[in-house]
C-alpha positions, 0 to 999 in steps of 0.5 A: 467484480469478485473479491471472493477468497478460496476456502481455507483447509483446516490444517492452515488455521492456527489455534492457540490454547492457554490453560494452566491445568493441563488436563483442561488443556488436553480437553480443549486441544482434542476436538480442535485436533479432531477438526484438523486444526493446527492447535497448540497448547501452553500452560504459562503466560510467558509461553503464551506471549512467546508463541503469539509473537513468533507463531501469530495464531488465528484464534486464541482460546484462554482461561482466567488462569486463576489465581494470577488472572493471567488470562486477562492479561494475555487477552489484553496484550493480544488486543493491543498488538493483534487486533485481527486475532480472534480470542475466545474465553473458556472458563468455569467462572460463569458469573455475569461479571466475569463474562462482562469483564472478558467481553469488555476487555476484548474477547470475541466469545465466552464459553462456560466450562464444562462444554459440548465439544461440538458446540466449541467447534461450531463457535470456532467455525463461527470466528473463522468465518468472521475472520475470512469476512474481514480479510475479504473486506480488506482485500476488496478495500485494497482493490477498490483503492487501486481502482481509484488511484490507478489509470485503467488503461495504462495501470499507472497512477492517475492525476487524482492520486499523484499530487498527494504522493508528490506533496508527500515526497517534496515535503520529505525532500525538504526535511532530509535535503534530497532532490525530487524530480518531476518528468513530463513526457509527451508522445509525438505526433500521437494524433497520426496513430488515431488518424491512420489507425482506429482508437483501439490501436491507439489505446493499445499504444498507450497501454504499451507505453505504460508498460515501457515506463513501469519497466524503467522506473524503480519501486520508489518512483511514481509513474502517472498518466497525466492525461491523453498521450502525456505521462508524468513521473516523479523521481525521488533522490535523483540529481540532474545526471540521474534524471538526464540518464533516466529521460534518455533511456526512456526516450530510446526505449520508446524510439526502438519499440515497434507497436504492433497489434494485429494488422497495425503497427508503427514506430513512435518517439517521445519528448521529455522535459524535467525539473528538479527541486532547488535547495532552499526554495519552497515551491508547491508540487503543482509549480514543480510540475509547471516547470517540468511541463515548461521543459517539455515544451522546449523539447518539443519546440526544438524539434521533438524526440529529445530531452530538455530540462528546466533552468533555475536561472529562467525564474527567480528563486523563492527562499525558504523561510523558517516559521520563526523567521516569518514571525520576526519579520511580521513583528518588525513590520 
């Protein structure tokens, strides 16, 4: 697996130069423009903050801007807001104390004036390479996270990542008094797919079902492969009518699909069951999944290719107690 990023053109690199001396500013800008960078210069702290906020440079080159020491303030401000921006000090101050202070304040490099333009450009290229490596690392981490969180076959979430997301949605639902719905779906007679065809066709069918599920869920929903030919979907801020509509639409879309791959083709149906959180009840994510699974069993028991839902009256409601109430009850014995 490769995470390489295509080389970037110099004109795509934004470099901001801050120096209160206009002549020094032009001396810094000239070699950068030779190299083809998108380089801009400012002479005041206010201009620097405005451009940093709106333009978001990749590299900031700055001086102390004596006697106000504005350069050091700008450096600290950049580090607080944009930690990924490279900051290079270029200054006549060659004292060890100044270099240490600049580097400890967040500078990535320190160049003493007068400087050799080719050396300045080499140091800028070095900072850009570091930035590119950082971006590649972030990109690789995101891809690795996707691999850990998603099912290879369907592209949906796997169960390892689903419960963490479901726990979060249930907590959010309790806090803002919003419904959370869990839908369980099982392909009917899926064994016949593998019995009458090869396992590659079975994998193809599951992959296509994953596509159908993604096409029917919203960005805020959480679709996952539960295991085998079972799927689980978390619908946020969805009431009973909305959940029923979603399930029927998904069931119909699967029923009308002809799964065809090469010479193999067949039609399939699916059974669905769902459960919705009950206001004032404090249950775990796994309990809500268990209720949806119970509804799925009812759907299959009733003849398959249908939708069933968990009925609250079939199980006792657990009242939600506040922490203060629990303490009072414990103290009272």
